C-alpha positions in Angstrom: -118.0 -2.5 31.4 -116.7 -1.1 34.6 -115.6 2.5 34.9 -114.1 4.5 37.8 -115.8 7.6 36.3 -119.3 6.5 37.2 -120.9 7.8 40.4 -121.5 5.2 43.1 -124.6 5.1 45.3 -124.0 5.6 49.0 -124.5 2.6 51.4 -127.6 4.3 52.8 -129.1 4.7 49.3 -128.3 1.1 48.5 -129.9 -0.1 51.8 -133.0 2.0 51.1 -133.2 0.5 47.6 -133.0 -3.0 49.0 -135.7 -2.2 51.6 -138.0 -0.7 49.0 -138.0 -4.0 47.1 -140.0 -5.6 49.9 -143.1 -4.0 48.6 -142.7 -5.7 45.2 -141.2 -9.0 46.5 -142.1 -9.4 50.2 -139.7 -11.4 52.3 -142.5 -13.9 52.9 -142.3 -14.7 49.2 -139.0 -16.4 49.9 -141.1 -19.2 51.5 -143.0 -20.0 48.3 -142.5 -23.3 46.7 -144.9 -24.5 44.1 -143.9 -26.3 40.9 -144.3 -24.2 37.8 -147.3 -25.2 35.7 -145.0 -26.1 32.8 -142.3 -27.6 35.1 -140.4 -30.2 33.0 -140.3 -33.8 34.1 -137.2 -33.9 36.3 -136.1 -37.2 34.7 -136.2 -35.5 31.3 -134.0 -32.7 32.8 -131.5 -35.2 34.1 -131.5 -37.0 30.7 -131.0 -33.7 29.0 -128.0 -33.0 31.2 -126.4 -36.2 30.0 -126.0 -34.9 26.4 -122.3 -34.6 25.6 -121.1 -36.7 28.5 -119.1 -39.9 28.2 -121.7 -42.6 27.5 -120.0 -45.3 29.5 -120.2 -43.2 32.7 -123.9 -42.3 32.6 -124.8 -45.3 34.6 -122.3 -44.4 37.3 -123.8 -40.9 37.5 -127.3 -42.3 37.7 -126.2 -44.7 40.5 -124.7 -41.8 42.5 -127.9 -39.7 42.1 -130.3 -42.4 43.0 -128.3 -43.4 46.1 -130.3 -40.9 48.2 -132.4 -37.8 47.8 -129.3 -35.8 48.8 -127.4 -37.5 46.0 -130.2 -36.5 43.6 -130.1 -32.9 44.8 -126.3 -32.8 44.3 -126.5 -34.0 40.8 -129.6 -32.0 39.7 -128.3 -28.5 39.7 -130.1 -27.8 36.4 -133.4 -28.9 38.0 -132.9 -26.6 40.9 -131.9 -23.7 38.7 -135.1 -24.1 36.7 -137.2 -24.2 39.9 -135.5 -21.1 41.4 -136.0 -19.2 38.2 -139.7 -19.9 38.3 -140.1 -18.2 41.7 -140.4 -14.6 42.7 -137.0 -12.9 42.8 -135.7 -9.5 44.0 -133.8 -8.9 40.8 -130.6 -8.0 42.7 -127.8 -9.7 40.8 -124.5 -10.8 42.3 -121.8 -13.3 41.2 -123.3 -16.5 42.6 -121.9 -20.0 43.0 -124.9 -21.5 41.2 -124.6 -24.8 43.0 -124.3 -23.8 46.7 -125.3 -27.0 48.4 -123.6 -27.9 51.6 -121.3 -30.4 50.0 -119.7 -27.7 47.9 -117.9 -26.1 50.8 -114.6 -27.4 52.0 -111.0 -27.0 53.0 -108.1 -26.1 50.7 -104.6 -24.6 51.0 -104.1 -20.9 50.5 -101.0 -19.7 48.6 -99.5 -18.9 52.0 -99.9 -22.5 53.0 -102.8 -21.9 55.5 -105.9 -24.2 55.6 -109.0 -22.2 54.8 -112.7 -23.1 54.5 -114.8 -21.6 51.6 -116.9 -22.4 48.7 -115.0 -24.9 46.6 -117.0 -25.7 43.5 -117.6 -23.2 40.7 -118.7 -25.1 37.7 -122.0 -23.3 37.7 -120.7 -19.9 38.9 -122.4 -17.0 37.0 -124.1 -13.7 37.6 -127.5 -14.4 39.1 -129.9 -13.6 41.8 -128.4 -14.0 45.3 -131.4 -15.8 46.7 -130.9 -18.6 44.2 -127.8 -19.6 46.1 -129.4 -19.3 49.5 -132.5 -21.3 48.4 -130.2 -24.2 47.1 -128.1 -24.1 50.3 -131.1 -24.3 52.7 -132.8 -27.0 50.7 -129.6 -29.1 50.9 -129.4 -28.5 54.7 -133.0 -29.8 55.2 -132.5 -32.8 52.9 -129.2 -33.7 54.6 -130.9 -33.4 58.0 -133.6 -35.8 57.0 -130.9 -38.2 55.7 -129.4 -38.1 59.1 -132.7 -39.1 60.6 -133.4 -35.7 62.2 -136.8 -34.4 63.1 -138.4 -31.7 61.0 -138.0 -29.2 63.8 -134.3 -29.9 64.0 -133.9 -29.5 60.2 -135.8 -26.2 60.4 -133.6 -25.0 63.2 -130.5 -25.6 61.1 -132.0 -23.8 58.1 -133.0 -20.8 60.3 -129.4 -20.7 61.7 -128.0 -20.7 58.2 -130.2 -17.8 57.0 -129.7 -15.7 60.1 -125.9 -16.2 59.9 -126.1 -15.1 56.2 -128.1 -12.0 57.2 -125.8 -11.0 60.1 -122.6 -11.5 58.2 -123.8 -9.7 55.1 -125.1 -6.8 57.2 -121.7 -6.6 59.0 -119.7 -6.8 55.8 -121.8 -4.2 54.1 -120.6 -1.6 56.7 -116.9 -2.0 55.8 -115.2 -0.9 52.6 -115.5 -3.2 49.6 -111.7 -3.5 49.4 -111.4 -4.5 53.1 -114.2 -7.1 52.9 -112.5 -8.6 49.9 -109.7 -9.9 52.3 -112.0 -11.5 54.9 -111.4 -15.2 55.1 -112.3 -18.1 57.4 -109.1 -20.0 58.2 -108.9 -22.9 60.6 -108.4 -20.7 63.6 -111.4 -18.5 62.8 -113.5 -21.7 62.2 -112.5 -23.1 65.6 -113.7 -19.8 67.2 -117.0 -20.0 65.4 -117.8 -23.6 66.0 -119.3 -24.4 69.5 -120.7 -27.9 69.2 -118.2 -30.5 70.5 -119.1 -33.1 67.8 -118.7 -30.6 65.0 -115.3 -29.5 66.5 -114.2 -33.1 66.5 -115.3 -33.5 62.8 -113.5 -30.2 61.9 -110.3 -31.5 63.5 -110.6 -34.8 61.7 -111.4 -33.1 58.3 -108.5 -30.6 58.7 -106.0 -33.4 59.6 -107.1 -35.4 56.6 -106.9 -32.4 54.3 -103.3 -31.7 55.3 -102.4 -35.2 54.0 -104.0 -34.5 50.6 -101.0 -33.2 48.7 -99.3 -34.3 45.5 -96.4 -36.1 47.2 -98.7 -38.0 49.6 -100.9 -39.0 46.6 -98.0 -40.3 44.6 -97.9 -43.9 46.1 -101.7 -44.1 46.1 -102.3 -43.1 42.5 -99.2 -44.3 40.7 -96.7 -47.1 40.4 -93.0 -46.8 39.4 -91.5 -48.8 36.5 -87.8 -48.3 36.1 -88.0 -45.0 38.0 -90.8 -43.7 35.8 -94.2 -43.1 37.4 -97.4 -44.1 35.8 -101.0 -43.6 37.0 -102.7 -46.8 38.0 -106.0 -47.7 36.4 -109.0 -48.3 38.7 -111.9 -48.8 36.4 -114.4 -47.3 35.9 -113.2 -44.4 38.1 -109.7 -44.0 36.8 -108.8 -44.9 33.2 -105.6 -44.3 31.2 -106.1 -42.1 28.1 -105.1 -43.0 24.5 -101.8 -41.7 23.2 -103.5 -39.1 21.1 -105.3 -37.7 24.1 -102.0 -37.6 26.0 -100.5 -35.5 23.2 -103.6 -33.2 23.3 -103.3 -32.7 27.1 -99.7 -31.7 26.7 -100.6 -29.1 24.0 -103.4 -27.8 26.2 -101.2 -27.5 29.3 -98.7 -25.5 27.3 -101.5 -23.1 26.3 -102.7 -23.1 29.9 -99.3 -21.6 31.0 -100.3 -18.5 29.2 -103.3 -18.0 31.5 -101.2 -18.0 34.7 -99.3 -15.1 36.3 -95.7 -15.2 35.0 -94.2 -16.5 38.2 -96.5 -19.5 38.4 -96.1 -20.2 34.7 -92.4 -20.4 35.3 -93.0 -22.8 38.2 -95.3 -25.2 36.3 -93.1 -24.9 33.2 -90.3 -26.5 35.3 -92.2 -29.8 35.4 -92.6 -32.4 32.6 -95.8 -34.2 31.8 -95.4 -37.9 32.5 -98.9 -39.5 32.4 -102.6 -38.7 32.0 -105.7 -40.5 33.0 -109.4 -39.8 33.0 -110.6 -39.7 36.6 -114.3 -39.5 37.6 -115.1 -36.9 40.2 -118.2 -35.8 42.2 -121.8 -36.5 41.3 -123.0 -33.7 39.0 -119.7 -33.8 37.1 -119.7 -37.6 36.4 -119.5 -38.2 32.7 -117.8 -34.9 31.9 -114.2 -35.0 30.9 -111.9 -34.8 33.9 -108.2 -35.5 33.4 -105.6 -36.1 36.0 -102.1 -35.1 34.8 -99.0 -36.3 36.5 -96.0 -33.9 36.1 -92.5 -34.6 37.5 -89.8 -32.0 38.3 -86.0 -32.3 38.6 -86.2 -35.2 41.1 -88.5 -38.2 41.4 -90.1 -36.9 44.6 -90.9 -33.5 43.1 -94.3 -34.2 41.6 -97.3 -32.1 40.7 -100.8 -33.4 39.9 -103.0 -31.1 37.9 -106.7 -31.7 37.1 -108.2 -30.6 33.8 -112.0 -30.5 34.2 -114.5 -29.9 31.4 -116.5 -26.7 31.8 -119.8 -26.2 30.1 -122.3 -23.4 30.1 -123.6 -22.7 33.6 -127.1 -24.0 34.4 -127.8 -20.5 35.6 -126.9 -18.8 32.3 -130.1 -19.5 30.3 -132.2 -17.8 32.9 -130.0 -14.7 32.9 -128.8 -14.4 29.3 -131.2 -16.7 27.4 -129.8 -18.8 24.5 -126.8 -16.5 23.9 -123.7 -17.4 25.9 -122.1 -14.4 27.5 -118.7 -16.2 28.0 -116.7 -17.4 25.0 -114.6 -19.8 27.1 -116.4 -21.6 29.9 -113.2 -22.6 31.6 -112.2 -19.0 31.9 -115.6 -18.2 33.3 -115.2 -20.8 36.1 -111.7 -19.5 37.0 -112.7 -15.8 37.0 -115.8 -16.3 39.1 -114.0 -18.6 41.5 -111.4 -15.9 42.0 -114.3 -13.4 42.5 -116.1 -15.6 45.2 -113.1 -17.0 47.1 -111.0 -14.8 49.3 -107.9 -16.7 48.3 -107.7 -19.2 45.4 -105.3 -21.7 44.0 -102.5 -19.8 42.2 -102.4 -22.5 39.5 -106.0 -21.8 38.4 -106.1 -21.4 34.6 -107.9 -22.6 31.5 -107.3 -24.3 28.2 -109.0 -26.0 25.3 -108.7 -29.7 24.2 -109.4 -30.6 20.6 -111.6 -33.6 19.8 -109.8 -37.0 19.8 -107.7 -37.5 16.8 -105.0 -39.8 15.4 -101.8 -40.2 17.3 -99.2 -37.5 16.5 -101.6 -35.0 14.9 -102.3 -33.3 18.3 -98.7 -32.0 18.4 -99.2 -30.3 15.1 -102.3 -28.3 16.0 -103.2 -25.6 18.4 -105.3 -26.9 21.3 -108.1 -24.5 20.1 -108.4 -26.4 16.8 -111.3 -28.7 15.9 -111.6 -31.5 13.4 -114.6 -32.5 11.3 -116.8 -30.0 13.0 -116.5 -31.8 16.4 -116.7 -29.4 19.3 -113.6 -28.5 21.3 -113.5 -29.3 25.0 -113.1 -26.2 27.2 -111.5 -27.0 30.5 -110.2 -25.3 33.6 -107.0 -26.4 35.3 -106.2 -26.5 39.0 -104.1 -28.4 41.5 -105.3 -31.8 42.4 -105.0 -32.7 46.1 -104.3 -29.1 47.2 -105.0 -30.0 50.8 -108.6 -30.4 49.8 -111.1 -31.8 52.4 -114.6 -31.5 53.6 -116.7 -31.9 56.8 -118.5 -35.3 56.4 -122.2 -34.6 56.7 -123.2 -38.3 57.4 -123.4 -38.8 61.1 -123.5 -35.2 62.2 -126.1 -34.8 65.0 -128.7 -32.1 65.2 -126.6 -29.6 67.2 -123.6 -30.1 64.9 -125.8 -29.6 61.8 -127.1 -26.3 63.2 -123.6 -25.1 64.0 -122.3 -26.1 60.6 -125.2 -24.6 58.7 -124.5 -21.3 60.6 -120.9 -21.5 59.3 -122.0 -22.1 55.7 -124.4 -19.2 55.9 -121.6 -17.0 57.0 -119.3 -18.2 54.1 -122.0 -17.7 51.5 -122.5 -14.1 52.7 -118.8 -13.5 52.6 -118.7 -14.7 48.9 -121.7 -12.6 47.9 -120.4 -9.5 49.7 -117.1 -9.7 47.7 -118.9 -8.9 44.5 -120.6 -5.7 45.7 -124.4 -5.3 46.3 -124.1 -6.3 50.0 -125.9 -3.1 51.2 -128.8 -3.7 48.9 -129.2 -7.3 50.0 -128.8 -6.3 53.6 -131.4 -3.6 53.2 -133.9 -6.2 51.8 -133.2 -8.7 54.6 -133.4 -6.2 57.4 -132.8 -7.2 61.0 -135.8 -9.4 61.7 -136.2 -13.2 61.3 -138.7 -12.7 58.4 -136.4 -14.1 55.8 -135.3 -17.1 58.0 -138.9 -17.9 58.8 -139.8 -17.9 55.1 -136.9 -19.9 53.9 -137.6 -22.5 56.6 -140.9 -23.1 54.9 -139.3 -23.2 51.4 -136.6 -25.7 52.5 -139.1 -28.1 54.0 -141.3 -27.9 50.9 -138.4 -28.2 48.5 -137.1 -31.2 50.4 -140.4 -32.9 49.8 -140.0 -32.0 46.1 -136.5 -33.4 46.0 -137.7 -36.7 47.5 -140.4 -36.9 44.9 -138.0 -36.2 42.1 -135.6 -38.7 43.5 -138.4 -41.3 43.6 -139.2 -40.5 40.0 -135.6 -41.1 38.9 -135.5 -44.4 40.8 -138.7 -45.4 39.0 -137.1 -44.5 35.7 -134.2 -46.8 36.5 -136.5 -49.7 37.3 -138.4 -49.2 34.1 -135.2 -49.1 32.0 -135.6 -45.5 31.0 -132.2 -44.8 32.7 -129.2 -47.1 33.1 -128.8 -48.5 36.6 -125.1 -49.4 36.6 -121.8 -48.1 35.2 -120.6 -50.0 32.2 -117.0 -50.1 30.8 -115.9 -49.2 27.3 -115.7 -46.2 25.0 -113.1 -43.5 24.7 -112.5 -40.7 27.1 
C-alpha cells in the first residue's frame, strides 16, 4: 500500500544502498551462468506451458519455436524465468517486463498521434528483479547476432553497448525528479538523433513508414470482405478462424464490460461503434495457442472502423518466483494493463480488460455476465487494446554488426527508461556504478546463455523428431 505519509530515502542514501549490495552480490556475479542442479528439462517446461492452450495450435507454436534458437528463446519465457531465478540477484525489485527480448520493442502510436518506440509486450510484466529483464535482453542480443552470422566478438560488442546504455541512461534519469522522468519518451525524432549507423537508420525509416500504414482503415481491405455493405473478417486457416455464434455473443458481452475499465471519454468513443464480426487470430510465438480474438467494430459510416484485440492473459512466468503459488493479481488482464501503463511513457488509451466465460450454447452468453462460469470451467481473462495501432518493429534479420550494436544501445536505453519510471533508479544506479564491470560480466553471461539456448533448441527439435512434440499445425477444434 502506498502512502504519502511515509518518509522517502534521499537519492544519496539510495545510491549508497545500491553500492553496498556489491559486497553481497558482486557485479561479477552477473556473468554467472550455470544450470541449476535441479533444472527441469526444457522440453518438459515447454510442454507444461502448453496446458490450457488451444490444442490445434500447439503444433504451430512448436514450429515457430523450433525454426531457430532465437525462435526458441522468444517462446521460452518460462524457461528463462526459471533460469534467472536460479542465479544470484541483488534483491532490488522494480516493475519489469518479464519478457524483455529484443523482439518485444517496437513502434506504436501515442494518443497525440506521434510514432514512439518502446517496450510493447507486457504479457509477463510483474514486480521482479531488474537484472532479470537485462539478462533476457542481452541473451536475445547475442542469440540474434549469431543468427545473423556475426562473430562472437561482434555479438559481445552489441551486448556491452546495450548494458552500458542501460547504465548511463539509468544514472542520468536517477538524477531528475521521478515525476519528470515519467514523461521521458523516445519518439521518432529522438530515435533518429540516437541512431548513427546508416544501415540501422535505413531500417528505422522503413519500419516507421510501414508502421504508419498499420491502422484500422488500412487493414480493412486486407482482413475483411464486404457482402451487401456488411464487413466480415476473412478466414485464413490456421492463423485466422471465425468464431462460433456463442463466442461472438460472449465477446460482445465482454466488450460491454470492458468499457467500464476505460476512462469515460474513451468509453464514450468505443461505445459509439457496433460489433460486426469476431475471429480468432494467432499472434506472436510465445502467445500461440492462447485465446486472441480480433473484433471488428463499425461506426456511423462504412469507412469508420475500429479493430480491437482481446488477448488472453495468464499468470506471469515471473510470479511464482516472487509470490510463490499464491497469485497476487485477481485479474491477469488488469495486471497486464496496469503494468504496461507503468512501464510505457505513453500507452494506448483504449487499453482495458474483461472476462470471457467458457464456450456455451448460442444465446446463453447474452443472459450472463462475462464474469460467469459454467460447469466449473475456468473463465478466460483478457486484456483489450487497439489492433494495428501504427504498430511496427525493426526487423532484426539482415542487420549488420554495426547496426546491431547501435540498436542494442537503443534497447538498453529504453529498458532503463522503463525501469526508472517505477522508482528504484538510484539504488540500481548505485549498484552499477560508473565502470564497465556490469557490461563485462553480462557479456560473459550472454555468450554462455546463448550456448544454453542453442542446446535447449536442439533438445526441442529432437523431441519433435521423436514424436514427443507435434511438428506441424493441425486444423480443427473450437476457439
